[in-house]
PAVO-746688 format. One record per residue: x, z, y of N, C-alpha, C in turn. Coordinates in steps of 0.05 Angstrom, whole numbers, padded with zeros to 5 digits, always signed. Layout:
# residues N
XZYXZYXZY
...
END
This chain:
# residues 406
-00016-00781+01526-00036-00760+01521-00043-00746+01547
-00069-00744+01551-00079-00731+01576-00095-00706+01568
-00087-00682+01576-00102-00658+01569-00129-00657+01583
-00149-00645+01570-00175-00642+01583-00171-00622+01606
-00177-00631+01630-00172-00614+01654-00192-00591+01656
-00184-00571+01671-00201-00548+01675-00226-00556+01690
-00248-00546+01680-00274-00552+01692-00289-00574+01679
-00275-00593+01666-00289-00616+01654-00306-00607+01630
-00294-00591+01613-00308-00581+01589-00331-00562+01597
-00325-00545+01616-00345-00525+01624-00369-00537+01638
-00365-00558+01654-00386-00570+01670-00401-00593+01657
-00387-00605+01637-00399-00629+01624-00397-00624+01594
-00417-00611+01583-00416-00601+01555-00418-00624+01535
-00401-00622+01515-00402-00641+01493-00390-00668+01498
-00387-00683+01477-00376-00710+01480-00392-00728+01497
-00419-00725+01497-00436-00742+01513-00432-00736+01543
-00431-00711+01550-00428-00704+01578-00400-00711+01589
-00379-00705+01573-00352-00711+01582-00348-00741+01584
-00359-00756+01563-00356-00785+01563-00369-00798+01587
-00393-00788+01594-00408-00799+01617-00392-00794+01643
-00381-00769+01646-00366-00763+01670-00341-00780+01672
-00326-00782+01650-00302-00799+01651-00308-00828+01657
-00330-00838+01646-00338-00866+01652-00343-00869+01682
-00357-00850+01693-00364-00852+01722-00338-00851+01739
-00320-00833+01731-00295-00831+01746-00277-00856+01744
-00275-00866+01720-00258-00889+01715-00268-00914+01729
-00295-00916+01732-00307-00938+01746-00310-00933+01776
-00301-00909+01784-00303-00900+01812-00332-00903+01823
-00351-00897+01805-00379-00898+01813-00391-00925+01816
-00375-00947+01812-00385-00974+01816-00397-00985+01790
-00416-00971+01779-00427-00978+01753-00441-01005+01753
-00456-01011+01774-00471-01036+01774-00455-01061+01783
-00430-01057+01790-00414-01079+01801-00397-01093+01781
-00397-01083+01756-00379-01095+01736-00394-01107+01713
-00384-01130+01703-00393-01142+01679-00383-01125+01656
-00401-01114+01639-00393-01097+01617-00373-01109+01597
-00371-01136+01598-00352-01149+01580-00325-01155+01593
-00322-01146+01618-00296-01148+01631-00276-01128+01620
-00251-01134+01623-00230-01116+01612-00230-01088+01625
-00240-01086+01649-00241-01061+01664-00261-01041+01654
-00279-01049+01636-00299-01030+01626-00286-01011+01606
-00285-00985+01612-00272-00966+01594-00289-00962+01569
-00276-00957+01547-00290-00951+01522-00281-00923+01513
-00299-00904+01512-00292-00875+01510-00304-00863+01485
-00287-00855+01467-00295-00840+01443-00290-00810+01448
-00311-00794+01445-00308-00765+01450-00321-00749+01428
-00306-00728+01419-00317-00709+01399-00334-00688+01414
-00346-00670+01398-00362-00649+01409-00348-00622+01408
-00359-00601+01419-00346-00575+01420-00342-00562+01393
-00358-00569+01373-00355-00557+01347-00344-00576+01326
-00336-00600+01335-00325-00620+01316-00301-00608+01301
-00300-00613+01275-00278-00603+01259-00281-00575+01249
-00303-00561+01257-00308-00535+01246-00328-00538+01223
-00334-00516+01210-00353-00517+01188-00381-00507+01196
-00385-00506+01222-00412-00500+01232-00430-00524+01224
-00453-00518+01211-00469-00540+01199-00480-00558+01221
-00482-00584+01214-00495-00605+01231-00481-00609+01257
-00454-00606+01258-00439-00610+01283-00418-00632+01280
-00422-00651+01262-00402-00671+01257-00405-00696+01275
-00424-00695+01294-00429-00719+01309-00410-00722+01333
-00408-00747+01342-00391-00753+01366-00403-00778+01380
-00394-00784+01404-00405-00806+01419-00384-00826+01427
-00394-00850+01435-00377-00870+01448-00393-00879+01472
-00378-00882+01495-00391-00890+01520-00377-00914+01532
-00392-00930+01546-00381-00953+01561-00405-00964+01577
-00400-00982+01596-00422-00997+01607-00434-01014+01584
-00461-01015+01583-00474-01029+01561-00477-01059+01567
-00468-01076+01550-00474-01105+01554-00503-01112+01550
-00518-01094+01537-00546-01100+01532-00563-01093+01556
-00556-01071+01570-00572-01062+01593-00558-01065+01620
-00532-01067+01620-00517-01069+01644-00511-01042+01658
-00520-01020+01647-00515-00994+01658-00501-00977+01637
-00500-00951+01643-00486-00932+01625-00498-00935+01597
-00480-00936+01577-00488-00938+01549-00475-00917+01533
-00489-00908+01512-00479-00887+01494-00489-00893+01466
-00472-00888+01447-00480-00889+01418-00468-00864+01405
-00481-00855+01384-00475-00830+01371-00473-00834+01341
-00454-00818+01329-00450-00822+01300-00443-00795+01287
-00450-00793+01261-00441-00770+01245-00417-00779+01227
-00416-00768+01204-00394-00776+01185-00370-00758+01187
-00347-00771+01185-00321-00756+01183-00303-00761+01207
-00309-00780+01225-00291-00788+01246-00285-00766+01265
-00305-00751+01274-00300-00730+01294-00282-00709+01283
-00286-00701+01258-00270-00681+01245-00241-00690+01242
-00237-00715+01234-00210-00726+01230-00195-00727+01257
-00209-00735+01278-00197-00735+01305-00187-00707+01312
-00204-00687+01308-00196-00660+01315-00173-00650+01297
-00174-00657+01271-00152-00649+01253-00126-00662+01262
-00128-00686+01275-00104-00699+01284-00095-00689+01311
-00111-00671+01323-00104-00659+01349-00115-00674+01373
-00135-00691+01369-00147-00706+01391-00176-00698+01397
-00183-00695+01423-00211-00691+01430-00225-00717+01434
-00211-00738+01441-00223-00764+01445-00202-00785+01449
-00212-00810+01452-00195-00833+01457-00208-00851+01478
-00193-00860+01497-00203-00877+01518-00187-00904+01517
-00201-00926+01515-00189-00952+01515-00193-00965+01542
-00172-00973+01555-00173-00987+01580-00161-01015+01577
-00172-01034+01592-00162-01062+01590-00170-01075+01565
-00156-01097+01557-00162-01112+01533-00137-01123+01522
-00138-01132+01497-00114-01143+01484-00117-01173+01483
-00094-01187+01484-00094-01216+01481-00100-01225+01453
-00093-01208+01433-00097-01214+01405-00111-01191+01391
-00124-01195+01369-00138-01173+01355-00119-01151+01346
-00127-01126+01351-00112-01103+01344-00130-01081+01333
-00118-01061+01320-00133-01037+01314-00115-01013+01320
-00128-00990+01325-00113-00966+01331-00110-00949+01306
-00085-00941+01300-00080-00923+01278-00070-00897+01289
-00085-00875+01284-00078-00848+01291-00071-00833+01266
-00047-00823+01265-00038-00806+01243-00026-00781+01255
-00042-00760+01257-00033-00736+01271-00029-00743+01300
-00007-00734+01312-00002-00739+01340+00007-00768+01346
+00014-00783+01325+00023-00811+01329+00000-00830+01332
+00001-00847+01351-00020-00868+01355-00006-00895+01360
-00015-00915+01345-00003-00941+01347-00024-00963+01347
-00021-00983+01364-00038-01007+01362-00024-01027+01344
-00038-01035+01323-00027-01053+01302-00042-01079+01302
-00028-01101+01293-00041-01127+01292-00065-01127+01273
-00086-01142+01281-00110-01143+01265-00119-01172+01261
-00101-01191+01265-00108-01219+01262-00121-01226+01236
-00110-01215+01214-00121-01221+01187-00148-01207+01182
-00155-01187+01199-00180-01172+01196-00202-01185+01212
-00195-01200+01232-00215-01212+01250-00232-01232+01234
-00258-01230+01236-00276-01247+01222-00286-01235+01196
-00273-01214+01186-00282-01201+01162-00304-01180+01168
-00321-01175+01148-00343-01156+01152-00333-01127+01151
-00350-01109+01159-00342-01081+01162-00335-01068+01136
-00349-01075+01114-00344-01063+01088-00316-01071+01078
-00310-01096+01080-00284-01106+01070-00261-01094+01086
-00264-01092+01112-00243-01081+01129-00240-01051+01125
-00262-01037+01122-00260-01008+01116-00245-01003+01091
-00251-01018+01069-00237-01014+01044-00207-01020+01047
-00201-01042+01061-00173-01050+01065-00157-01029+01080
-00169-01019+01102-00154-01000+01119-00151-00973+01106
-00171-00965+01090-00169-00939+01076-00148-00941+01054
-00145-00964+01041-00124-00968+01022-00096-00968+01036
-00095-00982+01058-00070-00986+01072-00059-00959+01083
-00077-00943+01094-00068-00919+01108-00075-00893+01094
-00086-00895+01070-00093-00871+01054-00069-00863+01037
-00074-00847+01017-00053-00837+00999-00050-00808+01001
-00036-00796+00982-00033-00767+00981-00060-00752+00982
-00079-00764+00968-00106-00753+00967-00120-00752+00994
-00110-00769+01012-00122-00770+01039-00138-00796+01041
-00162-00794+01053-00179-00817+01058-00185-00818+01088
-00172-00835+01103-00175-00835+01132-00203-00843+01140
-00211-00834+01163-00237-00843+01175-00232-00869+01189
-00251-00888+01184-00248-00915+01195-00273-00922+01211
-00269-00934+01235-00292-00944+01251-00285-00972+01260
-00301-00992+01252-00294-01020+01257-00318-01035+01266
-00313-01059+01278-00335-01077+01284-00335-01100+01264
-00357-01114+01262-00360-01137+01245-00361-01162+01261
-00369-01184+01249-00371-01210+01263-00389-01209+01287
-00410-01193+01286-00429-01192+01309-00415-01182+01334
-00398-01162+01332-00383-01152+01355-00363-01172+01365
-00350-01186+01346-00330-01206+01353-00343-01230+01368
-00368-01236+01360-00381-01260+01371-00398-01254+01396
-00398-01229+01404-00412-01222+01429-00442-01218+01427
-00453-01212+01403-00481-01204+01401-00484-01179+01419
-00504-01179+01436-00506-01157+01456-00513-01130+01445
-00521-01129+01420-00527-01103+01407-00511-01098+01382
-00486-01106+01383-00468-01102+01360-00461-01072+01358
-00458-01063+01333-00453-01035+01328-00424-01031+01320
-00416-01006+01317-00390-00998+01306-00395-00983+01280
-00384-00993+01258-00390-00981+01232-00368-00961+01224
-00376-00937+01218-00357-00916+01209-00361-00911+01180
-00339-00916+01164-00340-00911+01135-00365-00924+01123
-00372-00947+01132-00394-00964+01122-00422-00954+01129
-00428-00929+01124-00455-00919+01125-00463-00904+01150
-00444-00900+01168-00450-00886+01194-00445-00905+01216
-00463-00907+01235-00461-00928+01256-00465-00917+01284
-00446-00924+01302-00451-00922+01330-00469-00946+01336
-00495-00943+01335-00512-00966+01335-00521-00976+01362
-00527-00958+01380-00542-00966+01404-00525-00977+01427
-00537-00992+01443-00528-01002+01470-00504-01021+01469
-00497-01032+01445-00477-01053+01444-00448-01044+01447
-00442-01020+01438-00415-01011+01440-00395-01028+01422
-00406-01039+01400-00389-01057+01384-00383-01083+01399
-00401-01091+01417-00396-01115+01433-00373-01110+01452
-00372-01086+01464-00350-01079+01482-00324-01079+01467
-00323-01068+01443-00299-01069+01426-00290-01097+01421
-00309-01114+01415-00302-01142+01410-00290-01156+01434
-00301-01150+01458-00291-01162+01482-00262-01153+01488
-00254-01130+01477-00227-01120+01481-00208-01129+01458
-00219-01145+01440-00204-01153+01416-00195-01129+01399
-00211-01108+01400-00205-01083+01385-00222-01083+01360
-00210-01087+01337-00224-01088+01311-00233-01061+01303
-00217-01040+01308-00226-01014+01299-00206-00991+01303
-00213-00968+01292-00196-00945+01292-00193-00934+01264
-00169-00924+01258-00164-00910+01232-00152-00883+01240
-00164-00862+01230-00155-00835+01238-00150-00817+01214
-00126-00805+01213-00120-00785+01193-00108-00760+01206
-00118-00737+01198-00107-00712+01209-00104-00691+01187
-00085-00674+01190-00081-00653+01170-00082-00625+01183
-00088-00623+01209-00089-00597+01222-00115-00583+01217
-00121-00564+01234-00146-00549+01233-00154-00541+01261
-00179-00534+01264-00190-00526+01289-00188-00495+01291
-00175-00485+01311-00173-00456+01314-00198-00445+01327
-00208-00423+01316-00233-00410+01326-00224-00387+01344
-00235-00386+01368-00228-00365+01387-00238-00338+01379
-00262-00337+01367-00274-00312+01359-00282-00314+01330
-00264-00311+01311-00270-00316+01283-00293-00299+01272
-00295-00274+01279-00317-00257+01269-00344-00266+01280
-00344-00272+01306-00369-00281+01318-00378-00308+01307
-00358-00325+01303-00364-00352+01291-00375-00349+01263
-00363-00331+01247-00372-00328+01219-00401-00317+01218
-00407-00299+01237-00434-00288+01237-00455-00309+01245
-00449-00325+01265-00467-00346+01274-00470-00367+01252
-00449-00375+01240-00450-00395+01218-00467-00386+01196
-00464-00361+01187-00480-00351+01165-00509-00349+01172
-00515-00342+01197-00543-00340+01206-00555-00368+01205
-00541-00388+01214-00551-00415+01213-00556-00425+01185
-00537-00419+01167-00540-00427+01139-00564-00414+01126
-00569-00389+01132-00592-00374+01122-00618-00387+01131
-00619-00394+01157-00643-00407+01167-00647-00434+01155
-00626-00449+01150-00628-00475+01138-00638-00473+01109
-00631-00453+01095-00640-00449+01067-00670-00444+01066
-00681-00433+01088-00710-00427+01089-00726-00449+01102
-00713-00470+01112-00726-00490+01128-00739-00512+01111
-00765-00517+01115-00778-00539+01102-00768-00565+01111
-00762-00567+01137-00751-00592+01148-00725-00600+01135
-00707-00580+01131-00681-00586+01118-00686-00595+01089
-00705-00582+01076-00711-00590+01048-00721-00619+01047
-00739-00626+01066-00749-00653+01066-00728-00674+01073
-00710-00667+01092-00688-00685+01098-00669-00689+01074
-00665-00668+01058-00649-00671+01034-00663-00689+01014
-00689-00685+01010-00705-00700+00990-00707-00729+00998
-00714-00735+01023-00722-00762+01030-00705-00774+01053
-00685-00759+01063-00669-00769+01085-00685-00770+01111
-00675-00785+01131-00689-00787+01157-00716-00800+01155
-00722-00812+01133-00748-00825+01129-00770-00805+01120
-00763-00779+01120-00781-00759+01109-00806-00756+01126
-00805-00764+01152-00828-00760+01169-00846-00784+01174
-00841-00806+01159-00856-00830+01164-00886-00827+01158
-00893-00811+01138-00922-00807+01132-00936-00792+01154
-00924-00770+01163-00935-00754+01185-00936-00771+01211
-00915-00786+01215-00914-00803+01239-00936-00824+01239
-00942-00835+01215-00963-00854+01212-00990-00842+01218
-00995-00818+01209-01020-00804+01214-01025-00799+01244
-01003-00794+01258-01005-00788+01287-01002-00813+01304
-00999-00836+01292-00997-00861+01307-00970-00865+01320
-00949-00853+01308-00923-00853+01320-00904-00874+01307
-00913-00888+01287-00896-00908+01273-00902-00936+01285
-00881-00950+01294-00885-00977+01306-00892-00997+01283
-00913-01011+01287-00923-01030+01266-00929-01057+01279
-00920-01078+01266-00926-01106+01274-00919-01110+01304
-00895-01104+01311-00886-01106+01339-00904-01090+01357
-00911-01066+01349-00927-01047+01365-00956-01057+01368
-00965-01075+01351-00992-01086+01355-01013-01071+01338
-01004-01055+01318-01022-01040+01301-01016-01010+01303
-01037-00994+01298-01034-00965+01297-01032-00953+01269
-01040-00969+01249-01039-00959+01222-01036-00982+01202
-01023-00975+01180-01018-00995+01159-01012-00979+01133
-01033-00969+01121-01031-00951+01098-01016-00963+01075
-01022-00988+01068-01009-01001+01046-00978-01003+01050
-00971-01011+01074-00943-01014+01080-00928-00987+01080
-00940-00966+01092-00927-00940+01093-00923-00929+01064
-00942-00933+01047-00939-00924+01019-00916-00938+01005
-00910-00963+01013-00889-00978+01001-00861-00973+01014
-00862-00958+01036-00837-00954+01051-00830-00924+01056
-00847-00906+01046-00842-00878+01052-00820-00866+01034
-00814-00840+01037-00793-00828+01022-00795-00832+00992
-00818-00825+00979-00820-00829+00950-00816-00858+00942
-00824-00877+00958-00821-00906+00951-00791-00913+00947
-00773-00900+00962-00745-00906+00959-00732-00892+00936
-00746-00874+00923-00735-00859+00900-00727-00879+00878
-00742-00901+00876-00736-00920+00854-00709-00933+00856
-00697-00934+00880-00671-00946+00884-00650-00925+00892
-00657-00900+00893-00638-00879+00901-00618-00874+00879
-00592-00876+00887-00570-00872+00867-00556-00845+00872
-00556-00836+00897-00542-00811+00903-00549-00802+00931
-00539-00779+00939-00542-00769+00966-00514-00764+00977
-00511-00768+01003-00485-00764+01016-00489-00747+01041
-00467-00738+01053-00470-00721+01076-00447-00725+01096
-00451-00715+01120-00429-00715+01140-00411-00691+01136
-00390-00690+01150-00370-00668+01147-00383-00641+01150
-00380-00624+01129-00388-00595+01129-00418-00591+01134
-00434-00612+01128-00463-00609+01131-00476-00605+01104
-00492-00583+01101-00505-00578+01076-00531-00594+01071
-00540-00608+01091-00566-00622+01089-00565-00645+01070
-00545-00661+01071-00541-00685+01054-00565-00704+01056
-00571-00713+01081-00594-00730+01086-00587-00760+01082
-00562-00767+01078-00554-00795+01075-00563-00805+01047
-00575-00829+01047-00583-00841+01022-00562-00861+01011
-00557-00860+00986-00541-00880+00972-00560-00895+00954
-00563-00921+00958-00582-00936+00942-00568-00957+00925
-00581-00966+00904-00570-00986+00886-00593-01002+00875
-00591-01029+00876-00611-01046+00865-00598-01064+00843
-00605-01058+00819-00591-01070+00796-00601-01098+00789
-00625-01105+00796-00635-01132+00789-00655-01141+00809
-00662-01167+00807-00681-01178+00826-00668-01192+00849
-00684-01202+00868-00673-01218+00890-00657-01202+00910
-00661-01175+00910-00647-01159+00930-00624-01142+00918
-00614-01152+00896-00592-01138+00882-00569-01131+00900
-00560-01106+00898-00537-01097+00914-00524-01073+00900
-00498-01070+00902-00484-01047+00890-00491-01022+00905
-00484-00999+00893-00489-00974+00906-00476-00973+00933
-00491-00965+00953-00480-00964+00980-00500-00951+00999
-00493-00950+01025-00510-00936+01044-00538-00947+01045
-00558-00929+01044-00585-00937+01046-00595-00936+01075
-00619-00947+01080-00629-00948+01107-00639-00921+01117
-00636-00917+01143-00648-00894+01157-00676-00900+01165
-00690-00880+01175-00718-00883+01184-00720-00906+01204
-00702-00907+01224-00704-00927+01245-00702-00955+01233
-00685-00959+01214-00682-00986+01201-00707-00993+01185
-00718-00973+01171-00742-00977+01155-00765-00986+01172
-00768-00974+01196-00789-00982+01213-00783-01008+01228
-00758-01012+01237-00752-01036+01252-00755-01061+01235
-00747-01060+01210-00749-01084+01193-00773-01082+01174
-00781-01058+01167-00804-01054+01148-00831-01056+01163
-00837-01036+01178-00864-01036+01191-00865-01056+01215
-00844-01058+01230-00845-01077+01253-00847-01106+01244
-00834-01113+01222-00834-01141+01212-00854-01144+01189
-00869-01123+01184-00890-01123+01163-00879-01131+01136
-00857-01118+01128-00845-01123+01102-00849-01097+01085
-00869-01097+01067-00875-01073+01051-00859-01072+01026
-00833-01071+01028-00815-01073+01005-00790-01058+01010
-00787-01035+00997-00764-01017+01001-00738-01031+00994
-00737-01046+00972-00713-01060+00963-00705-01081+00983
-00724-01096+00993-00718-01117+01013-00706-01105+01038
-00718-01083+01048-00708-01070+01072-00680-01059+01067
-00675-01048+01044-00648-01038+01037-00628-01061+01038
-00635-01084+01028-00617-01107+01028-00611-01117+01057
-00632-01118+01073-00628-01126+01101-00610-01106+01115
-00614-01080+01110-00598-01059+01121-00568-01063+01113
-00563-01069+01088-00536-01073+01079-00523-01095+01094
-00537-01117+01098-00525-01140+01112-00520-01135+01141
-00538-01121+01154-00534-01113+01182-00510-01095+01184
-00507-01075+01166-00484-01058+01165-00458-01074+01163
-00457-01093+01145-00433-01109+01140-00426-01126+01164
-00446-01137+01177-00442-01155+01200-00438-01140+01226
-00444-01114+01226-00441-01097+01250-00463-01102+01270
-00488-01099+01261-00511-01103+01279-00527-01076+01281
-00535-01070+01305-00553-01047+01308-00580-01054+01296
-00588-01040+01276-00613-01048+01261-00638-01044+01278
-00637-01025+01297-00661-01021+01314-00665-01045+01332
-00646-01051+01348-00649-01074+01367-00653-01100+01351
-00639-01103+01329-00641-01128+01314-00669-01131+01302
-00679-01111+01288-00705-01112+01276-00727-01115+01297
-00725-01101+01319-00746-01103+01340-00745-01130+01354
-00722-01142+01357-00720-01169+01369-00732-01190+01350
-00726-01187+01324-00738-01206+01305-00768-01203+01305
-00778-01178+01305-00807-01174+01305-00820-01186+01330
-00807-01183+01353-00817-01194+01378-00819-01225+01376
-00798-01237+01364-00798-01266+01361-00820-01276+01342
-00824-01261+01320-00846-01269+01302-00873-01267+01316
-00877-01245+01331-00902-01241+01345-00907-01264+01365
-00886-01272+01379-00889-01294+01398-00895-01321+01384
-00882-01325+01362-00886-01349+01346-00916-01350+01336
-00925-01328+01326-00953-01326+01316-00973-01332+01339
-00966-01325+01363-00983-01328+01386-00979-01355+01400
-00961-01372+01389-00956-01398+01400-00939-01398+01424
-00925-01376+01429-00908-01374+01453-00879-01383+01447
-00872-01385+01422-00847-01397+01413-00854-01419+01393
-00842-01442+01397-00849-01466+01380-00826-01471+01360
-00833-01487+01339-00814-01493+01319-00790-01508+01330
-00794-01525+01351-00771-01539+01362-00751-01520+01375
-00760-01496+01383-00742-01476+01394-00727-01461+01372
-00740-01458+01349-00727-01443+01327-00710-01460+01309
-00708-01485+01314-00693-01503+01297-00708-01509+01271
-00735-01509+01273-00752-01515+01250-00759-01492+01233
-00751-01468+01241-00758-01444+01225-00786-01435+01233
-00802-01429+01212-00829-01419+01217-00828-01388+01215
-00831-01375+01237-00829-01346+01239-00855-01333+01231
-00856-01318+01209-00880-01305+01200-00874-01277+01191
-00896-01261+01190-00893-01233+01180-00888-01233+01150
-00876-01211+01141-00871-01207+01112-00855-01230+01100
-00834-01238+01113-00816-01258+01102-00787-01248+01102
-00781-01231+01082-00754-01219+01082-00732-01239+01079
-00736-01261+01065-00715-01282+01063-00710-01294+01090
-00731-01298+01106-00728-01309+01133-00712-01289+01150
-00719-01263+01148-00706-01243+01164-00676-01242+01158
-00669-01243+01132-00641-01243+01124-00627-01267+01136
-00640-01290+01136-00628-01314+01148-00623-01311+01178
-00643-01299+01191-00641-01294+01220-00618-01275+01226
-00615-01254+01209-00594-01235+01213-00567-01249+01212
-00563-01267+01193-00538-01282+01191-00534-01299+01216
-00555-01312+01225-00554-01330+01248-00548-01314+01274
-00559-01290+01276-00554-01273+01299-00525-01265+01301
-00514-01256+01278-00486-01246+01278-00467-01269+01285
-00474-01293+01276-00457-01317+01281-00463-01330+01308
-00484-01321+01321-00495-01333+01345-00498-01363+01341
-00512-01369+01319-00516-01397+01310-00545-01405+01314
-00550-01428+01326-00577-01438+01329-00595-01418+01344
-00619-01414+01333-00638-01395+01345-00627-01367+01346
-00608-01361+01328-00596-01335+01328-00581-01328+01353
-00572-01349+01368-00557-01344+01393-00575-01332+01414
-00601-01340+01415-00619-01328+01435-00630-01301+01425
-00633-01298+01399-00641-01272+01388-00619-01251+01393
-00594-01260+01395-00572-01242+01400-00573-01230+01427
-00591-01239+01445-00593-01228+01471-00609-01202+01472
-00625-01197+01450-00643-01174+01450-00670-01182+01461
-00691-01166+01456-00718-01173+01462-00723-01176+01492
-00712-01158+01508-00718-01160+01537-00706-01185+01550
-00681-01190+01544-00668-01214+01556-00680-01239+01544
-00687-01238+01519-00700-01262+01506-00726-01268+01520
-00742-01247+01526-00767-01251+01540-00763-01263+01568
-00742-01253+01581-00735-01264+01608-00728-01294+01606
-00714-01301+01585-00705-01329+01581-00729-01346+01574
-00747-01336+01557-00771-01352+01549-00791-01353+01571
-00795-01331+01586-00814-01330+01608-00843-01330+01598
-00861-01334+01617-00889-01335+01611-00901-01310+01599
-00918-01312+01580-00933-01289+01569-00915-01273+01550
-00891-01283+01543-00875-01268+01524-00867-01240+01533
-00865-01236+01559-00857-01209+01569-00876-01188+01561
-00901-01195+01556-00921-01175+01548-00914-01162+01521
-00899-01177+01505-00895-01168+01477-00866-01159+01471
-00850-01158+01492-00822-01150+01488-00819-01119+01489
END
């Protein structure tokens, strides 16, 4: 255990700032000299200054490392329960150095931390492993926080995510890929302590003031009603929604099929992060039809646009199903959807040929095709192996006019 040194918290605020500073120090400033998939790339999980308190909307935390997708500093951010459980266990963060010869996962139970074998978990999807680890390490009315990678991270997809309790994702910059390179399947965290408040009366006054403002906020009401997708209609009117691989500025029919009210037909419940009154998380269920799925995490705005508007799929249920599979496989839905949209655009323009795709005809509004590509990407199988590079690197590999559309 290493205490947070004097000056670090004051000069580098929050998990993002502290994580970036620690990454710089551990790499001794040589950020561009290391392959992000080498064992020497640190993986840094850091909570925030209000993690574990009941101050609203402060449940988020970050993970930092060199990004395998960009080659430079990478960061991903998540809500949920993980940051609170880390603080309850007495930890501000966790830093992973080196790599393991065999798959392992970290179990934190209060002050005790152990690396345990994960051979039987390797290859399993994030939903199955989350359920298994919560059963294994839960009990006494305790449900530990779990953060794991799926097959995409194990197989080296450059934009693999880290799934926390199934529906919360450290999505960006390939942090799940770094975990996979370290043979680290995940973290399980249980804590029973509490966060001490230095100025209880001041804290109570600020918290109540924030709660009062949130009760009066139209934005909070909209986030509760429709989740992060609440702004897609206004974004469409202002030209801020990406459509058809950024080739169109408007698509009224598609937006009407993908906006907040459109998802009401499959909405089963609402969920929230620790101590947050907004409850913007969607729980969706599809009881019949080709996209049937049990109640589980629904897509966020970014997923709805990446696979819905970017791939021209005007079907809320289809996008929800694609989201579920990406979550299970451990794929960042933003990079994945945008890379697929880029490939479809290039195919339509004759810049990618069927002989390159293994005979697949890439077209808009083909959710079955997109689901197939998602599976191929996670397995790095066939054309999925090049899609696993992300749109920028794929364009560099393909060359020619494709760079215009990446």
